[in-house]
C-alpha positions as CSV (number, residue, x, y, z in Angstrom):
1,X,-35.2,-16.6,-14.4
2,X,-32.2,-14.2,-13.6
3,X,-32.7,-10.9,-14.7
4,X,-29.4,-9.2,-13.8
5,X,-26.9,-7.6,-16.1
6,X,-29.9,-8.2,-18.7
7,X,-31.2,-4.7,-19.2
8,X,-34.7,-6.3,-19.7
9,X,-37.1,-3.9,-21.2
10,X,-40.1,-5.3,-19.0
11,X,-38.3,-4.6,-15.9
12,X,-36.6,-1.6,-16.7
13,X,-40.3,-0.5,-17.3
14,X,-41.7,-1.3,-14.2
15,X,-38.2,0.3,-12.3
16,X,-39.1,3.3,-14.2
17,X,-42.9,3.2,-12.6
18,X,-41.9,2.7,-9.2
19,X,-39.1,5.6,-10.0
20,X,-41.9,8.0,-10.6
21,X,-43.6,7.7,-7.3
22,X,-40.4,9.0,-5.4
23,X,-40.0,12.2,-4.5
24,X,-41.7,15.3,-2.7
25,X,-45.1,14.4,-3.9
26,X,-45.5,11.3,-2.3
27,X,-44.3,11.7,1.4
28,X,-44.5,7.6,2.1
29,X,-42.1,6.8,-0.1
30,X,-38.8,7.6,1.1
31,X,-35.0,7.4,1.1
32,X,-35.1,3.5,1.4
33,X,-37.7,3.5,-1.5
34,X,-35.4,5.3,-3.9
35,X,-32.2,3.5,-2.8
36,X,-34.0,0.2,-3.7
37,X,-35.0,1.4,-7.0
38,X,-31.6,2.3,-8.1
39,X,-30.1,-0.6,-6.5
40,X,-32.5,-2.4,-8.7
41,X,-31.4,-0.3,-11.8
42,X,-27.8,-1.2,-10.8
43,X,-28.6,-4.9,-11.1
44,X,-30.3,-4.8,-14.5
45,X,-27.4,-3.2,-16.6
46,X,-24.6,-4.5,-14.0
47,X,-21.6,-3.9,-15.6
48,X,-23.1,-2.3,-18.7
49,X,-24.6,-5.4,-19.3
50,X,-21.1,-7.8,-19.2
51,X,-21.9,-9.0,-15.7
52,X,-24.3,-11.1,-13.8
53,X,-24.9,-12.5,-10.5
54,X,-23.1,-15.8,-8.9
55,X,-25.3,-18.3,-6.4
56,X,-22.2,-19.3,-4.8
57,X,-22.4,-19.3,-0.7
58,X,-19.8,-15.8,-1.0
59,X,-21.8,-14.4,-3.2
60,X,-25.0,-15.5,-1.7
61,X,-23.9,-13.6,1.8
62,X,-22.2,-10.6,-0.3
63,X,-25.9,-9.5,-1.4
64,X,-27.5,-10.5,1.6
65,X,-25.1,-8.0,3.2
66,X,-25.2,-5.7,0.7
67,X,-29.4,-5.6,0.3
68,X,-30.1,-5.8,3.6
69,X,-33.7,-5.3,4.8
70,X,-33.6,-2.3,6.8
71,X,-32.9,0.0,4.0
72,X,-32.2,3.6,5.8
73,X,-34.5,6.4,6.2
74,X,-32.8,9.3,5.2
75,X,-29.4,9.5,3.6
76,X,-27.2,9.8,6.9
77,X,-28.9,7.2,8.5
78,X,-26.2,4.6,9.2
79,X,-28.3,2.8,12.6
80,X,-28.5,-0.6,11.0
81,X,-26.5,-1.0,8.5
82,X,-23.3,1.0,7.2
83,X,-23.8,2.7,3.6
84,X,-20.1,1.1,2.8
85,X,-21.4,-2.3,2.9
86,X,-23.7,-1.8,0.1
87,X,-21.1,-2.0,-2.3
88,X,-20.8,-5.2,-1.4
89,X,-22.6,-6.8,-4.0
90,X,-19.5,-6.2,-6.4
91,X,-18.5,-9.8,-4.6
92,X,-21.6,-11.4,-6.5
93,X,-21.1,-10.4,-9.9
94,X,-19.1,-12.7,-12.4
95,X,-18.3,-12.1,-16.0
96,X,-20.8,-14.1,-18.1
97,X,-20.9,-11.7,-21.6
98,X,-19.2,-14.3,-24.7
99,X,-18.5,-11.7,-27.5
100,X,-16.6,-13.5,-30.1
101,X,-14.3,-10.9,-32.4
102,X,-13.1,-11.0,-35.6
103,X,-9.2,-11.1,-35.8
104,X,-8.4,-10.0,-39.0
105,X,-10.8,-7.1,-38.5
106,X,-11.1,-6.3,-34.5
107,X,-14.8,-5.9,-35.1
108,X,-18.2,-7.9,-33.2
109,X,-18.9,-11.1,-35.1
110,X,-21.7,-13.2,-35.2
111,X,-20.8,-17.1,-34.5
112,X,-22.9,-20.2,-33.6
113,X,-22.0,-21.3,-30.1
114,X,-23.1,-24.9,-27.9
115,X,-22.7,-24.5,-25.0
116,X,-22.9,-27.6,-22.6
117,X,-23.3,-28.3,-19.0
118,X,-21.6,-30.3,-16.4
119,X,-23.2,-33.8,-15.9
120,X,-24.4,-33.9,-13.1
121,X,-28.2,-34.8,-11.8
122,X,-30.0,-31.4,-12.8
123,X,-27.9,-31.1,-15.9
124,X,-28.0,-34.7,-17.4
125,X,-26.1,-34.6,-20.7
126,X,-27.9,-31.1,-21.6
127,X,-26.5,-28.8,-23.7
128,X,-28.0,-25.6,-26.3
129,X,-26.9,-23.9,-29.4
130,X,-27.2,-20.0,-29.9
131,X,-26.1,-17.2,-31.7
132,X,-23.0,-15.7,-30.1
133,X,-22.6,-12.8,-29.2
134,X,-24.6,-14.4,-25.8
135,X,-25.0,-14.0,-21.5
136,X,-24.1,-17.1,-20.7
137,X,-25.4,-19.2,-17.9
138,X,-23.6,-19.3,-14.2
139,X,-20.3,-20.5,-15.6
140,X,-19.6,-23.4,-12.6
141,X,-22.4,-24.8,-14.4
142,X,-20.9,-24.7,-17.2
143,X,-18.7,-28.0,-18.4
144,X,-17.6,-26.7,-22.4
145,X,-18.2,-23.9,-25.0
146,X,-17.7,-24.7,-28.3
147,X,-17.5,-22.0,-30.4
148,X,-18.4,-23.7,-33.7
149,X,-16.7,-22.4,-37.0
150,X,-18.7,-20.8,-40.1
151,X,-19.3,-23.8,-42.2
152,X,-21.0,-22.4,-45.7
153,X,-17.5,-20.2,-46.0
154,X,-14.8,-21.4,-43.7
155,X,-13.8,-17.7,-42.1
156,X,-13.8,-19.2,-38.8
157,X,-12.2,-22.2,-36.9
158,X,-13.6,-24.2,-34.3
159,X,-12.7,-23.3,-30.5
160,X,-13.5,-25.0,-27.7
C-alpha cells in the first residue's frame, strides 16, 4: 500500500515514536537516523497531502538517489552522498488529489466519482466508485475518471 501523501495516522504515530528516540539522551541514534525519520515524515505528508509518488523509471531513479542507503553521520558529512541530492525526490512526486469545486460558490463539494483503469492484464475492465475529494491511483494506470452528476437534484453536470 502506498503511504506517500496520505497523512496516515498509524504511520504518523510510528514516526513520532521513532522521533522520540533521536536526541542527546540516546547516543546510538545519530544524524542519519534524524534525517531518515524526517524524510519519512515529509513523504507521509507529501505536498500537504496533495501529492504521491510515481513508479515510473525516472521517479524510481530519483528516489533511489534521494534515499541513498548510506546516510551521513553529521550535518557536514558529504563523503558518500551530497546533501543537495536528497531533494531529488521531487522528481518522483505527482499530483493525485481530486478536489471538485462548486463553480457557483467556489467551495469544495462532495460528488460521486468512477475511476476506470487501463485495459491491461493487471486491470482487466476494472473500475471503482468513490466520493471525491479523494486520492487517485497512479495516473498512468487510469483510462478515465468520471465525475457523476448528482442524480437527486441535478446540481452538478457529469464530467469525463
